[in-house]
FITORGU-187017 format. One record per residue (C-alpha): residue in three letters; y, x, z. Coordinates in Angstrom, 3 decimals. Last residue first. Layout:
N
ALA; Y; X; Z
...
//
This chain:
300
UNK; -18.708; 13.678; -30.944
UNK; -14.979; 14.386; -30.970
UNK; -12.957; 14.548; -34.199
UNK; -14.437; 11.343; -35.554
UNK; -14.398; 10.922; -39.302
UNK; -11.506; 9.403; -41.222
UNK; -10.462; 5.805; -41.893
UNK; -6.888; 6.198; -40.649
UNK; -7.742; 4.267; -37.493
UNK; -10.679; 6.610; -36.952
UNK; -8.583; 9.764; -37.269
UNK; -5.741; 8.458; -35.105
UNK; -8.142; 7.420; -32.351
UNK; -9.856; 10.805; -32.346
UNK; -6.597; 12.732; -32.324
UNK; -5.411; 11.188; -29.047
UNK; -2.641; 13.771; -28.383
UNK; -3.432; 15.766; -25.244
UNK; -1.468; 15.827; -21.965
UNK; 0.149; 12.571; -23.017
UNK; 3.930; 12.413; -23.219
UNK; 3.957; 12.290; -27.029
UNK; 2.022; 9.007; -26.874
UNK; 4.929; 7.478; -24.939
UNK; 4.487; 4.127; -26.681
UNK; 7.930; 4.295; -28.294
UNK; 6.860; 7.674; -29.681
UNK; 3.717; 6.104; -31.196
UNK; 5.889; 3.655; -33.230
UNK; 4.473; 0.155; -32.686
UNK; 2.000; -1.198; -35.238
UNK; 0.439; -3.817; -32.963
UNK; -2.802; -1.814; -32.993
UNK; -0.872; 1.235; -31.768
UNK; 0.642; -0.871; -28.995
UNK; -2.798; -2.087; -27.919
UNK; -3.867; 1.542; -27.561
UNK; -0.753; 2.443; -25.604
UNK; -0.945; -0.667; -23.399
UNK; -4.538; 0.134; -22.439
UNK; -3.253; 3.465; -21.145
UNK; -4.841; 6.573; -22.605
UNK; -7.885; 8.815; -22.147
UNK; -9.135; 10.494; -25.324
UNK; -12.393; 12.418; -24.943
UNK; -13.330; 16.091; -24.638
UNK; -16.226; 16.224; -22.199
UNK; -17.702; 19.550; -23.245
UNK; -20.151; 20.662; -20.534
UNK; -20.847; 23.421; -18.046
UNK; -20.310; 21.205; -14.982
UNK; -17.601; 23.252; -13.275
UNK; -15.924; 24.640; -16.378
UNK; -16.053; 21.313; -18.239
UNK; -14.718; 19.451; -15.203
UNK; -11.766; 21.823; -14.925
UNK; -11.042; 21.417; -18.648
UNK; -11.216; 17.614; -18.317
UNK; -8.774; 17.554; -15.397
UNK; -5.741; 16.177; -17.259
UNK; -7.209; 13.108; -18.908
UNK; -9.421; 11.488; -16.279
UNK; -7.227; 12.382; -13.317
UNK; -3.917; 11.457; -14.944
UNK; -5.152; 8.153; -16.351
UNK; -6.709; 7.198; -13.025
UNK; -3.481; 8.043; -11.201
UNK; -1.376; 5.978; -13.588
UNK; -3.673; 2.945; -13.467
UNK; -4.563; 0.430; -16.181
UNK; -6.885; 2.715; -18.142
UNK; -8.387; 3.012; -21.602
UNK; -11.248; 5.434; -22.269
UNK; -11.454; 6.415; -25.924
UNK; -14.028; 7.216; -28.581
UNK; -16.939; 5.907; -26.525
UNK; -20.401; 7.112; -27.543
UNK; -22.165; 5.590; -24.504
UNK; -23.066; 9.093; -23.298
UNK; -19.442; 10.106; -23.747
UNK; -18.289; 7.240; -21.512
UNK; -21.036; 8.095; -19.011
UNK; -19.860; 11.706; -18.810
UNK; -16.272; 10.524; -18.454
UNK; -17.052; 8.352; -15.423
UNK; -19.395; 10.823; -13.730
UNK; -16.863; 13.614; -14.247
UNK; -14.097; 11.709; -12.479
UNK; -16.206; 11.357; -9.340
UNK; -17.525; 14.915; -9.633
UNK; -13.933; 16.215; -9.759
UNK; -12.743; 14.384; -6.639
UNK; -14.994; 15.926; -3.995
UNK; -14.512; 19.566; -4.983
UNK; -10.852; 18.735; -5.576
UNK; -10.130; 17.996; -1.932
UNK; -6.323; 17.706; -1.812
UNK; -4.752; 17.272; -5.243
UNK; -7.772; 15.760; -6.974
UNK; -8.269; 13.736; -3.784
UNK; -5.343; 11.525; -4.862
UNK; -7.684; 9.115; -6.607
UNK; -11.257; 10.306; -6.999
UNK; -11.950; 8.362; -10.192
UNK; -13.320; 5.360; -8.271
UNK; -15.849; 3.254; -10.188
UNK; -14.504; -0.068; -11.489
UNK; -15.427; 0.022; -15.176
UNK; -18.297; 2.497; -14.766
UNK; -21.179; 0.176; -15.665
UNK; -20.961; 0.329; -19.460
UNK; -20.871; -1.891; -22.538
UNK; -18.538; -0.218; -25.016
UNK; -16.375; -2.656; -26.971
UNK; -15.835; -2.137; -30.704
UNK; -12.187; -2.628; -31.655
UNK; -10.566; -5.355; -33.787
UNK; -7.432; -6.075; -31.750
UNK; -8.930; -9.298; -30.361
UNK; -11.902; -7.191; -29.232
UNK; -9.374; -4.915; -27.619
UNK; -7.794; -7.716; -25.600
UNK; -11.112; -9.317; -24.653
UNK; -12.515; -5.990; -23.447
UNK; -9.402; -5.432; -21.352
UNK; -9.916; -8.820; -19.713
UNK; -13.630; -8.218; -19.077
UNK; -14.071; -7.236; -15.428
UNK; -17.681; -6.563; -14.380
UNK; -17.879; -5.951; -10.661
UNK; -14.770; -7.651; -9.310
UNK; -14.615; -10.330; -12.011
UNK; -11.194; -11.157; -13.409
UNK; -7.929; -12.987; -12.701
UNK; -7.370; -13.056; -8.943
UNK; -10.112; -10.579; -8.032
UNK; -8.492; -9.249; -4.875
UNK; -10.330; -6.347; -3.188
UNK; -10.553; -5.047; -5.803
UNK; -9.699; -6.121; -9.349
UNK; -6.998; -3.570; -10.183
UNK; -7.763; -1.349; -7.190
UNK; -10.953; 0.612; -8.002
UNK; -10.283; 1.818; -11.522
UNK; -9.947; -0.546; -14.462
UNK; -11.701; 1.379; -17.245
UNK; -12.337; -0.168; -20.646
UNK; -14.551; 2.016; -22.851
UNK; -13.330; 1.478; -26.418
UNK; -15.242; 2.353; -29.589
UNK; -12.772; 2.518; -32.483
UNK; -14.421; 1.417; -35.736
UNK; -11.744; -1.121; -36.623
UNK; -8.810; -0.866; -34.249
UNK; -6.727; -3.170; -36.437
UNK; -3.296; -1.921; -37.550
UNK; -1.025; -4.957; -37.981
UNK; -2.186; -7.013; -34.986
UNK; 0.189; -9.895; -34.165
UNK; -2.222; -12.709; -35.127
UNK; -4.979; -11.103; -33.050
UNK; -2.703; -11.093; -29.994
UNK; -1.942; -14.793; -30.488
UNK; -5.649; -15.613; -30.673
UNK; -6.404; -13.527; -27.585
UNK; -3.982; -15.368; -25.343
UNK; -0.330; -15.033; -24.365
UNK; -0.672; -16.588; -20.913
UNK; -4.310; -15.971; -19.895
UNK; -5.215; -12.808; -21.791
UNK; -1.934; -10.883; -21.916
UNK; -0.734; -12.297; -18.593
UNK; -3.857; -11.305; -16.668
UNK; -3.866; -7.844; -18.223
UNK; -0.205; -7.451; -17.220
UNK; -1.116; -8.088; -13.546
UNK; 0.460; -11.022; -11.754
UNK; 1.868; -11.674; -8.272
UNK; 2.837; -15.344; -8.086
UNK; 5.959; -16.010; -6.004
UNK; 5.681; -18.941; -3.584
UNK; 5.521; -16.686; -0.532
UNK; 8.542; -18.280; 1.114
UNK; 10.660; -15.191; 1.756
UNK; 14.459; -15.545; 1.868
UNK; 16.798; -12.578; 1.661
UNK; 20.153; -11.843; 3.271
UNK; 19.233; -8.718; 5.235
UNK; 18.771; -10.680; 8.470
UNK; 16.626; -13.098; 6.482
UNK; 14.339; -10.245; 5.462
UNK; 13.837; -9.185; 9.081
UNK; 13.298; -12.805; 10.138
UNK; 10.691; -13.369; 7.401
UNK; 8.881; -10.183; 8.464
UNK; 8.801; -11.190; 12.147
UNK; 7.667; -14.739; 11.339
UNK; 4.979; -13.409; 8.999
UNK; 3.655; -11.102; 11.702
UNK; 3.284; -14.032; 14.081
UNK; 1.812; -16.297; 11.408
UNK; -1.005; -13.885; 10.480
UNK; -3.210; -15.337; 7.689
UNK; -0.477; -16.155; 5.198
UNK; 1.322; -12.894; 5.986
UNK; -1.844; -10.919; 5.289
UNK; -2.515; -12.682; 1.972
UNK; 1.006; -12.175; 0.665
UNK; 1.086; -8.538; 1.728
UNK; -2.340; -7.837; 0.258
UNK; -1.228; -9.279; -3.075
UNK; 1.859; -7.057; -3.078
UNK; -0.217; -4.031; -2.022
UNK; -2.880; -4.569; -4.718
UNK; -0.345; -4.869; -7.528
UNK; 1.614; -1.886; -6.235
UNK; -1.553; 0.238; -6.106
UNK; -2.710; -0.845; -9.567
UNK; 0.712; -0.232; -11.111
UNK; 1.462; -2.920; -13.724
UNK; 3.129; -5.436; -11.353
UNK; 4.434; -8.554; -13.066
UNK; 6.263; -10.951; -10.725
UNK; 5.839; -14.576; -11.730
UNK; 8.250; -17.205; -10.377
UNK; 7.681; -20.883; -11.161
UNK; 10.149; -23.773; -11.256
UNK; 12.939; -21.380; -12.320
UNK; 16.429; -21.552; -10.768
UNK; 15.456; -19.094; -8.036
UNK; 14.517; -16.466; -10.606
UNK; 16.326; -13.490; -9.057
UNK; 15.976; -14.848; -5.521
UNK; 12.215; -15.247; -5.737
UNK; 11.918; -11.801; -7.289
UNK; 13.979; -10.338; -4.435
UNK; 11.725; -12.076; -1.896
UNK; 8.647; -10.543; -3.505
UNK; 10.265; -7.119; -3.484
UNK; 11.237; -7.508; 0.181
UNK; 7.642; -8.468; 0.988
UNK; 6.535; -4.918; 0.179
UNK; 8.904; -3.332; 2.694
UNK; 8.214; -6.051; 5.272
UNK; 4.484; -5.450; 4.881
UNK; 4.964; -1.737; 5.505
UNK; 7.199; -2.469; 8.496
UNK; 4.390; -4.558; 9.991
UNK; 1.718; -1.938; 9.318
UNK; 3.571; 1.086; 10.660
UNK; 2.138; 4.504; 9.754
UNK; -1.290; 3.680; 8.309
UNK; 0.120; 0.946; 6.088
UNK; 2.641; 3.488; 4.747
UNK; -0.114; 5.424; 2.968
UNK; -1.404; 2.689; 0.657
UNK; 1.647; 2.162; -1.552
UNK; 4.810; 1.490; 0.444
UNK; 5.939; -1.006; -2.196
UNK; 8.817; 1.296; -3.145
UNK; 12.066; -0.620; -3.639
UNK; 13.531; -3.055; -6.152
UNK; 17.295; -3.445; -6.510
UNK; 16.926; -5.837; -9.466
UNK; 13.442; -6.672; -10.691
UNK; 13.276; -5.884; -14.390
UNK; 13.669; -8.847; -16.717
UNK; 11.095; -10.629; -18.858
UNK; 10.753; -13.080; -21.744
UNK; 7.751; -11.913; -23.756
UNK; 8.191; -11.705; -27.511
UNK; 4.776; -10.101; -28.167
UNK; 6.352; -6.974; -29.656
UNK; 8.759; -6.849; -26.705
UNK; 5.945; -7.026; -24.155
UNK; 4.073; -4.316; -26.102
UNK; 7.120; -2.029; -26.034
UNK; 7.502; -2.802; -22.329
UNK; 3.908; -1.699; -21.716
UNK; 4.143; 1.452; -23.815
UNK; 7.318; 2.753; -22.196
UNK; 6.198; 1.769; -18.705
UNK; 2.832; 3.508; -19.039
UNK; 4.516; 6.566; -20.573
UNK; 6.752; 6.775; -17.503
UNK; 3.722; 7.119; -15.239
UNK; 4.845; 10.393; -13.640
UNK; 8.338; 9.002; -12.955
UNK; 9.695; 5.474; -13.380
UNK; 6.229; 3.980; -13.774
UNK; 5.153; 5.793; -10.598
UNK; 7.778; 4.268; -8.305
UNK; 7.165; 0.550; -8.776
UNK; 7.790; -1.098; -12.127
UNK; 8.318; -4.726; -11.012
UNK; 8.896; -6.892; -14.081
UNK; 10.051; -10.439; -13.319
UNK; 8.659; -12.906; -15.820
UNK; 10.091; -15.911; -17.630
UNK; 7.929; -18.571; -19.256
//
């Protein structure tokens, strides 16, 4: 099966390490994919508040481009790793299905620019593809450095499975757990999988955002997690880079590794850490390295 990879803006900039690790994993698993040609910003969540119809047209353009790029294929899957992009593309499809008048306007606008939108493209998340297309058994077969002894707290954030739970449960998603169990890790059972980390409030109203991130990391530490894995660039940034600020405010020592799920899976697949963008992290995940090498935990 062929896939169209839609990076979105963040994976080409602040989330570059997510792209590097994800594509390295795709290559290691022999996935047949190509980047979406001439892609544009999905509009994220802000543009919807400015001009809803234009925002949907902007997002729909990417779907139409994917349809055009794989027009010879019986099925078109567009892979969207960014949680915001994934949610926006799904929202666009659903909205246009339910609002014929808006759909007609968007389809006309795209047609005027030489594109055709039918809505037949399937918007997929990498977690969905790893579990439901590649499968846990195949992942286990490819593991060269099992995550034995590594306690993983899977964190999805608030947009990966909400409001559209197309491949997992909204309240207790398990796809990441399945992947890391297949890679030999110990799975942490916790209730923070879909709690909001504070999002962009860390840059605007930090006194509101920090407690939200703190609650998540505090619970991960309480459950003796060695690492929190994420599927969202903003979540990864907030949970990793603000730990010192949280420690100062809440008089604690949260130190814990926070990395992309694709980085941890990549390590288990034996991929060079530099190809996984590990060197781009704010802090090198010493705890994971120690445990995988059979040593004692650095953080307790």
